[in-house]
N, C-alpha and C positions, 0 to 999 in steps of 0.2 A: 289315476296318477300314482296313488299309494302302492298299488300292486306292482308297478314298474320300478318305483324308486327304492322300496325297501329291499328287494334282492340286490340292487346296486349298492346300497349302503352296507349290507352284510358282506358282499363280495369285496368292497373297498376296505372294510375293517379287517377281514381275514387276510387280504393282500398285504396290509401293513405288518401283520405278524411275520410274514416271510422276510421282511426287511431285517429281522433280527439275525438271520443267518449270515448276512453280509455286512452288517453295520452294528454289531453288538457293542463295539467299543466306541462307536461314533455318536453317542447321544440318544440311543433308542433303548427304551425300557419296556419290558413286557411282564405282566403278572396275570394270573388267572387261577381257575380251579375246576375240578370235576368232582361230582358228588353223586351219591345214591342214598335214598331214604326209604324208610318203611314207617307207616303210621296209621292213624284212624282220624276221620273227620266226620262230625255229625252233619255237615252240609257238604256233599261231595262236589258240587259245582263251584270250584274255587275261582274260576274266571267270572267276573261280575257280569250280570245281565245288563246292568246299567254301566255308566262310566266309572272309572277309578282314577284317583289322583295319586301319582307316584311322587311323593314328597321327597326332595333331596335330603341327604344326610351326610355326615362326615365319615367317610371311610367304611361304611357298612352298607348292606343291601337296603335299598329304599323300601319303605313300608307302604304297600297299597291298602287303602281302606276300602274293603270290598263289600258292596251291598248285593246280595244274591237272593234269588227266589229259593224257597225252601225245597230241599230235595232229601231223599233218605241218606242216612249215614252209611259209611263203608270204610273198610281198610283200603289202603292204597300203597302203591310202590311208585317211586319217582326217581328221576335222573336229571342232572343239570350239568352244563359245561359253560364256562364263561372266560373271556380273555379281554384284558385291557392293555392298550398299547399307547405309549407316549414317545413321539419322535421329535427331537429338537431340530428345528430348521434354522434357528438363529439364537443368540444368547438369551433372549427373553421370549422367544416365540416357539411354540410346539404344536404339532398335529396330535390330536388325541382321538382315539377310537375305542369303541367297545362293541363286542358281539357276544351273543349268548343264545342258548337253546335250552328249553326246559320241557320235560315230558312227565306227565302224571297219569297213571292208569289205576282206576278204581277196581278193586279185585272182585266185587260182587254187584256193582252197579255200572250203568252206562255213564256218559258224560266225562269220558277221558279227555284230557286237555294237553294240547301241544302249543308251545309259545316260542317264537323266534323274535329277537330284538337286536337292533344295531344302532350305532350312532357314530358320526364323524364330525369333527370340528377343530377349532383353533383355540389355544390358550395363550394369553399374553400376560407376561409378568410386568404389569404397569409400573411397579416399584418394588422395593425390597419387602414391602408388607402387603401388596395387593396383587391379586390375580384376577383377570377377567377372561371368561370363556364364552364362546358361542358355538352351538352345534346343531346339526339336524338329527332328529331321533325318529326311529320307526319301530313299529311292533305289529306282529300278526298273531292272532289267536285262532286256534282251531279246536272244535269240539267234536269228538268221535270222527276224526279224519275229515271234517268239513270246515272250511274257512268260515269263521263267524264274525270276526271283527278285525279292523285294521286301524292303527293310529300312526299319524305322520305329523311332525311338528318341529318347532324351533325352540331351543332352550338357551336362556341367558343366565349367567351366574357371575356374581362379584364376590370374591372371597378376600377377607382382610384379617391379617394377624394383628389383633388388637394390642395384647401384651403377651409376654411369654406364657405359653400354656392356654391361651384363649384365642379362639378364632370366631369370626362372624361371617355370615353368608346371606346375601340377598339374591333371590332367584325369581325367574319368570318363565312360564311355559305357555306356548300357543300351539294348540293341537287340534287337528282335524280328526274326528272319529267317524269311521265308516263301518256300516254293518252289512253282513252278507248272509244269504244270497240277496239278489237285487230286490226281492219282495220286501226285505226289511230296511230298504234305503230310507224309508220315512223316519227311521230312528237316528239318522245321521245328525251329528252335532258338531259345533265348534266350541272347544274348551279353552278357557283362559284362566290361568292360575298364577298367583304371585305370593311371595312370603319372605320371611326372615328366619334365620336360625343362628344359634350360638352354641359353642362347645367349649367347655373348660376341663383341662386335665389337671388333676391334683397330684402332687408329690411325684412318685416314680414315673407316672404316665407321661410326664413332660419330656423325659429322656429315653423312653423305651415303651414297648407294648404293654407293660404291666402298670398297675396303679388304677386309681378310680377316675373315670371320665363321666361327666354329666353333660348332656346336650338337650336342647329344647328348640322347638320350631312353632311358628304360627303361619297359617296359610289361608287364603281366601280367593274366591273367584266366582265365575259364572259359566254356565253351559247353555249355549243357545241352539235351538233346533234349526236345521237348515231348511225345513219345510214349515210354512206358516200353519199348516193343519195340525202340527204336533206341539202346540204350546205346552201341553201337559208334561213334556220331558225337559223343558227348559227349567233351570234352577239357579239359585245363588247358594253358595256354601261357605262355611268358615270352620276351621279346625285347628287343633293344637296337638303336639306330641312331646313327651318327655322320655328320655332314655338314659338309663344308668348302666355303666359297665364297670365291673369290679372284680378283683381277684378273690377267689373263694379259699384257696390254699396255695401251696407252693407252685402248683402246675395248672390248676383248673381256674378258668375265668367264668363269670356269670354275667348275664345282662337281663334287664327288666325294662319293658316299654309300656307306657300308658298313652293311648291316643283317643281322641274324640273329634267328631265332626257332625255338624248340623247342616241340613239341606232343606231349603224352602223352594217348592216347585211352583211354577208360574200359572199353570192351567189346571183345570178340573180333571181329575183322574177318570178315564172312561170306565163306566160300570160302577163307579163308587159315588159319584155325585159331589165330591169335595176335593179340595186341593191336597196334595201329598206333602207331608212334613216328616222328615227322617232325622233321628238322632242316633248316631253310630258310635259305640264305645268299644274299645279293644284293649286287652291286656295280654302281654307276651312275657314269658319267663323262659330262660334258656341257659345252657352251660356249654362251654367249649373245653374239651379235654384233649390236649395234644398228646399223641402217642410217640411222636418224634418231631423233627423239624418241619415236616410237611404234612403228615397225616394227623387228622383230628376226628373225634367223635363228638357230635353235637345234638343232645336231646333238647326238645323244645315243647312247651305247652302254650296253647292259645285259647283264650275265651273272648267271645264277642257277643254284644247285645245290640241289635238293630231295632229300635222302637220306631214304628211307622203308623201313620193313619191309614195305610193300605194294609189290610189283614195279611195278604200273602207275602208282604215284605216285613212283617213283624216276627222276629225270630231270635232265638239264642243259638250260639254256635260254640262247640268245643272241639278242639283238635289236639292231638299229641303225636309226635313223630321223633325218630332218631335218624340223623344223617351222618354218614361216613364221608369225609371230604379230604381231597388231596389238593394242596396249594402249590403252585409253581411260579 
């Protein structure tokens, strides 16, 4: 089912972009970006071998907490394109859609990654302070040109403007995770995730893009295997994230993110003889240097530590890259 629905979601999202040409003044807004990057990663397989929770955030790219099997480090080149469309169909009701594609090629190692994602949904302005949205989301991941994983699910969000400069968010995700080829179907799971987030803009950030913004989120959930034989991949998890965005000087902005997640697995790990327990911590530091109104240069540094009772999943990870991005 996911193989048929995800291309339809992507096609529907892209189709909404074409509405801009005939209805730009009639309540349709579009935004997006294209980007290219070069960098180094001490763990080249950025697509997680297990599940990843994409935790919602305020106006920024969500942060997936990735637990991966250890692989050699390598330099990489990447490219990304993404578009977001909001089309008003009534004074308080809008169709919202997102589509994106991401490519990453490791220059000296295998495990090149290609990702396509899309979502389509509705957003209702329940009041002057509340927005409620529901959407269908899909994602397909390929490694070395072979389809490896597909995600299809339902997303629910309630966003509330608490006081000027402060917003709150309550979110829930219900996702079916499928693995490919069919021989890996025993790893298929059902992922349920929920949480809360809050963001506060200080000073100038309340009236524009500049200024200091602080956000934090908590999430928890469980992942259930679809096959009773694979209790070892079932788990409960809990995590938190804090992000600070701040102006460095007159033009350059910086951001710092700290995230942590713990996972307790239900069954005994095959070949190990004990249950798996993971504690994943991640720190990101980055800058955004706009060269004009649309172009920007974005260097970023990431360090991650995954402590695990399973030796092959116990690792440290370091990455650094620079992205050139065009926003429209």
